[in-house]
PASEBA-1860 file (N, C-alpha, C; in nm, 3 decimals):
! residues 134
1> MLHIELKE> 10.194/8.640/7.394/10.087/8.553/7.363/9.967/8.571/7.451 ~ 9.995/8.598/7.605/9.887/8.620/7.667/9.817/8.756/7.663 ~ 9.870/8.849/7.606/9.809/8.976/7.580/9.707/8.946/7.447 ~ 9.747/8.877/7.371/9.643/8.851/7.253/9.548/8.773/7.310 ~ 9.543/8.653/7.375/9.453/8.590/7.434/9.364/8.689/7.510 ~ 9.418/8.776/7.582/9.321/8.868/7.670/9.243/8.976/7.565 ~ 9.306/9.026/7.449/9.248/9.113/7.370/9.115/9.030/7.323 ~ 9.151/8.915/7.259/9.022/8.849/7.205/8.925/8.822/7.315
9> RIETEFET> 8.936/8.776/7.419/8.833/8.771/7.519/8.769/8.896/7.574 ~ 8.826/9.014/7.572/8.795/9.125/7.602/8.687/9.167/7.495 ~ 8.730/9.157/7.370/8.652/9.177/7.254/8.532/9.094/7.237 ~ 8.521/8.963/7.304/8.406/8.865/7.276/8.307/8.900/7.382 ~ 8.381/8.913/7.525/8.306/8.914/7.623/8.215/9.058/7.645 ~ 8.281/9.164/7.620/8.224/9.280/7.655/8.173/9.374/7.529 ~ 8.024/9.406/7.541/7.986/9.475/7.421/8.051/9.617/7.402 ~ 8.021/9.687/7.317/8.076/9.823/7.280/8.001/9.920/7.384
17> ARVESVTL> 7.903/9.894/7.435/7.840/9.972/7.534/7.943/9.989/7.671 ~ 8.032/9.896/7.675/8.127/9.918/7.790/8.248/9.941/7.728 ~ 8.308/9.872/7.638/8.438/9.878/7.600/8.418/9.927/7.445 ~ 8.502/10.031/7.437/8.512/10.123/7.287/8.617/10.049/7.230 ~ 8.742/10.026/7.272/8.839/9.979/7.192/8.942/9.903/7.266 ~ 9.011/9.807/7.207/9.121/9.717/7.273/9.234/9.731/7.169 ~ 9.351/9.777/7.210/9.458/9.785/7.105/9.578/9.712/7.188 ~ 9.628/9.627/7.085/9.750/9.552/7.150/9.860/9.619/7.105
25> RRDALDVR> 9.942/9.651/7.200/10.091/9.711/7.192/10.176/9.612/7.202 ~ 10.314/9.622/7.191/10.440/9.561/7.218/10.432/9.478/7.363 ~ 10.411/9.570/7.467/10.413/9.493/7.575/10.294/9.517/7.678 ~ 10.179/9.542/7.589/10.058/9.574/7.695/9.949/9.579/7.608 ~ 9.825/9.586/7.661/9.694/9.615/7.592/9.643/9.759/7.634 ~ 9.610/9.828/7.548/9.532/9.962/7.590/9.380/9.937/7.574 ~ 9.304/9.957/7.674/9.132/9.942/7.681/9.086/10.060/7.702 ~ 8.996/10.103/7.623/8.937/10.231/7.637/8.774/10.210/7.671
33> LANGVELT> 8.732/10.229/7.777/8.622/10.190/7.828/8.506/10.309/7.779 ~ 8.385/10.286/7.771/8.270/10.375/7.709/8.273/10.502/7.806 ~ 8.279/10.470/7.917/8.283/10.574/8.025/8.397/10.674/8.039 ~ 8.499/10.650/7.951/8.605/10.743/7.937/8.728/10.688/8.023 ~ 8.721/10.575/8.082/8.829/10.503/8.131/8.941/10.485/8.032 ~ 9.069/10.500/8.056/9.156/10.450/7.977/9.249/10.366/8.050 ~ 9.256/10.232/8.025/9.338/10.126/8.106/9.436/10.069/8.030 ~ 9.538/10.054/8.092/9.676/9.981/8.010/9.693/9.880/8.116
41> LRIANARE> 9.710/9.739/8.054/9.730/9.596/8.113/9.855/9.565/8.070 ~ 9.937/9.538/8.171/10.064/9.462/8.145/10.057/9.326/8.252 ~ 10.046/9.223/8.159/10.024/9.104/8.240/10.112/9.011/8.213 ~ 10.210/8.966/8.286/10.314/8.878/8.247/10.268/8.716/8.275 ~ 10.200/8.724/8.402/10.169/8.591/8.451/10.059/8.610/8.551 ~ 10.002/8.517/8.624/9.915/8.538/8.740/9.961/8.590/8.852 ~ 10.114/8.623/8.864/10.153/8.667/8.984/10.245/8.790/8.955 ~ 10.255/8.844/8.839/10.327/8.946/8.782/10.224/9.044/8.681
49> YAMDWRWG> 10.193/9.135/8.742/10.095/9.222/8.661/10.090/9.348/8.709 ~ 10.062/9.454/8.602/10.028/9.580/8.642/9.921/9.640/8.566 ~ 9.809/9.714/8.636/9.682/9.742/8.555/9.659/9.888/8.605 ~ 9.698/9.994/8.507/9.684/10.123/8.532/9.573/10.193/8.463 ~ 9.500/10.298/8.513/9.400/10.350/8.439/9.393/10.499/8.501 ~ 9.323/10.576/8.398/9.300/10.710/8.411/9.166/10.725/8.373 ~ 9.101/10.838/8.467/8.987/10.884/8.437/8.966/11.039/8.468 ~ 8.963/11.118/8.366/8.981/11.250/8.384/9.120/11.266/8.432
57> EAAMRIDT> 9.143/11.353/8.519/9.304/11.362/8.581/9.329/11.268/8.688 ~ 9.248/11.184/8.725/9.278/11.074/8.825/9.346/10.962/8.778 ~ 9.467/10.905/8.847/9.523/10.806/8.784/9.533/10.701/8.904 ~ 9.496/10.583/8.871/9.510/10.467/8.979/9.597/10.346/8.900 ~ 9.630/10.253/9.000/9.711/10.121/8.971/9.661/10.033/9.057 ~ 9.687/9.903/8.997/9.689/9.765/9.075/9.797/9.699/9.016 ~ 9.892/9.673/9.099/10.002/9.607/9.057/10.074/9.496/9.176 ~ 10.167/9.410/9.121/10.231/9.318/9.215/10.377/9.370/9.238
65> APRHAPPE> 10.420/9.480/9.190/10.543/9.519/9.216/10.593/9.533/9.362 ~ 10.712/9.490/9.388/10.748/9.499/9.538/10.756/9.639/9.575 ~ 10.758/9.673/9.691/10.723/9.828/9.758/10.719/9.830/9.889 ~ 10.734/9.945/9.952/10.735/9.977/10.102/10.584/10.015/10.112 ~ 10.493/9.949/10.190/10.370/9.991/10.208/10.331/9.972/10.353 ~ 10.236/10.043/10.385/10.174/10.025/10.558/10.128/9.863/10.544 ~ 10.134/9.806/10.671/10.092/9.663/10.684/9.936/9.647/10.653 ~ 9.839/9.731/10.648/9.714/9.721/10.599/9.681/9.712/10.458
73> AAHPNHLH> 9.802/9.733/10.356/9.809/9.712/10.229/9.842/9.569/10.214 ~ 9.748/9.493/10.118/9.783/9.364/10.090/9.914/9.334/10.021 ~ 9.949/9.227/10.041/10.090/9.164/9.979/10.065/9.054/9.894 ~ 10.117/9.073/9.775/10.186/9.151/9.712/10.104/9.241/9.624 ~ 9.962/9.196/9.599/9.912/9.277/9.506/9.837/9.403/9.572 ~ 9.837/9.522/9.524/9.798/9.624/9.609/9.748/9.750/9.497 ~ 9.665/9.842/9.559/9.600/9.944/9.497/9.681/10.073/9.514 ~ 9.701/10.151/9.419/9.754/10.283/9.436/9.641/10.384/9.405
81> APDGRVLA> 9.603/10.427/9.521/9.464/10.541/9.497/9.513/10.660/9.457 ~ 9.415/10.754/9.408/9.454/10.864/9.316/9.518/10.971/9.444 ~ 9.495/10.963/9.561/9.583/11.052/9.652/9.712/11.012/9.681 ~ 9.758/10.901/9.635/9.895/10.862/9.650/9.878/10.749/9.779 ~ 9.792/10.692/9.832/9.774/10.604/9.918/9.807/10.466/9.872 ~ 9.878/10.383/9.935/9.874/10.234/9.889/9.787/10.147/9.971 ~ 9.691/10.059/9.926/9.589/10.016/9.991/9.577/9.862/9.938 ~ 9.489/9.783/10.012/9.469/9.647/9.977/9.405/9.664/9.853
89> DPVTEFGG> 9.425/9.569/9.764/9.357/9.558/9.634/9.207/9.480/9.646 ~ 9.131/9.570/9.620/8.974/9.503/9.629/8.911/9.440/9.499 ~ 9.015/9.419/9.400/8.961/9.362/9.283/9.023/9.241/9.248 ~ 9.163/9.225/9.228/9.242/9.103/9.168/9.270/9.017/9.283 ~ 9.299/8.888/9.248/9.338/8.783/9.331/9.452/8.737/9.291 ~ 9.571/8.760/9.366/9.689/8.725/9.338/9.707/8.579/9.308 ~ 9.778/8.542/9.194/9.781/8.402/9.158/9.656/8.341/9.090 ~ 9.533/8.423/9.068/9.416/8.388/8.995/9.448/8.409/8.857
97> EPWRNVGA> 9.345/8.326/8.794/9.350/8.330/8.653/9.359/8.492/8.579 ~ 9.443/8.517/8.495/9.470/8.650/8.448/9.322/8.714/8.390 ~ 9.243/8.620/8.306/9.141/8.681/8.263/9.040/8.707/8.363 ~ 9.031/8.626/8.458/8.937/8.664/8.573/8.980/8.786/8.634 ~ 9.102/8.804/8.665/9.129/8.941/8.718/9.099/9.066/8.618 ~ 9.123/9.052/8.509/9.108/9.146/8.392/8.962/9.162/8.371 ~ 8.867/9.069/8.365/8.733/9.084/8.355/8.660/9.157/8.476 ~ 8.715/9.094/8.582/8.662/9.162/8.713/8.680/9.316/8.717
105> LIERLAAA> 8.815/9.365/8.680/8.869/9.504/8.668/8.793/9.582/8.574 ~ 8.750/9.537/8.469/8.674/9.603/8.379/8.527/9.626/8.419 ~ 8.475/9.508/8.469/8.335/9.541/8.528/8.349/9.645/8.628 ~ 8.436/9.647/8.732/8.415/9.740/8.825/8.453/9.860/8.782 ~ 8.536/9.888/8.682/8.572/10.025/8.636/8.447/10.088/8.559 ~ 8.375/9.997/8.480/8.258/10.035/8.408/8.164/10.101/8.499 ~ 8.144/10.057/8.622/8.066/10.086/8.710/8.098/10.194/8.813 ~ 8.226/10.207/8.844/8.288/10.293/8.944/8.434/10.323/8.897
113> PLLGHEPP> 8.475/10.418/8.810/8.593/10.440/8.745/8.705/10.455/8.862 ~ 8.667/10.509/8.980/8.778/10.531/9.077/8.746/10.419/9.185 ~ 8.663/10.320/9.163/8.667/10.234/9.259/8.604/10.276/9.423 ~ 8.529/10.402/9.414/8.504/10.451/9.531/8.601/10.549/9.598 ~ 8.709/10.591/9.523/8.808/10.674/9.595/8.814/10.823/9.517 ~ 8.683/10.873/9.479/8.658/10.983/9.444/8.721/11.106/9.536 ~ 8.756/11.222/9.476/8.793/11.314/9.572/8.698/11.359/9.643 ~ 8.709/11.416/9.781/8.602/11.467/9.849/8.516/11.567/9.810
121> SAHGLPSD> 8.568/11.659/9.716/8.495/11.752/9.651/8.397/11.708/9.528 ~ 8.428/11.566/9.491/8.342/11.522/9.384/8.219/11.457/9.438 ~ 8.203/11.428/9.561/8.110/11.382/9.611/7.967/11.454/9.606 ~ 7.854/11.399/9.557/7.748/11.460/9.559/7.719/11.560/9.448 ~ 7.799/11.577/9.374/7.793/11.676/9.263/7.776/11.594/9.141 ~ 7.698/11.628/9.030/7.682/11.577/8.924/7.811/11.592/8.822 ~ 7.838/11.495/8.739/7.959/11.500/8.655/7.981/11.638/8.591 ~ 7.893/11.695/8.531/7.919/11.818/8.473/7.957/11.929/8.568
129> ARAIAS> 7.907/11.920/8.700/7.950/12.013/8.799/8.079/11.994/8.835 ~ 8.141/11.864/8.854/8.265/11.845/8.892/8.361/11.888/8.776 ~ 8.324/11.897/8.674/8.398/11.952/8.570/8.431/12.107/8.574 ~ 8.303/12.163/8.629/8.319/12.316/8.632/8.383/12.342/8.771 ~ 8.368/12.275/8.864/8.437/12.283/8.984/8.591/12.272/8.977 ~ 8.636/12.196/8.902/8.790/12.179/8.906/8.861/12.276/8.793
END
């Protein structure tokens, strides 16, 4: 039920200039942003969620799954960076309203698909140069 509500809210709140499509699956929502981000949302409730996305070859994730992580990573919500590090989650609020967390993540990903965790070789290069360099 929550995924249906989130789908309707995303379609209502975000124009097609930001969100190209929202697809309801059996256990998730697939959201494609206009900038090429492919986001999969699995939201059980305000304390159990996983938000995975890909942008090009980079993959990231915010989730609340139990894990072993360095003390500087937030508990229980945390960010999996493209380089494999587990860091404090800079976007979602554990226990916060699911729509607020989803909306905040879409806004951030529309502006910065890797949330500032671009590979060092990508800094300072235009997007077409990054594609050539890789």
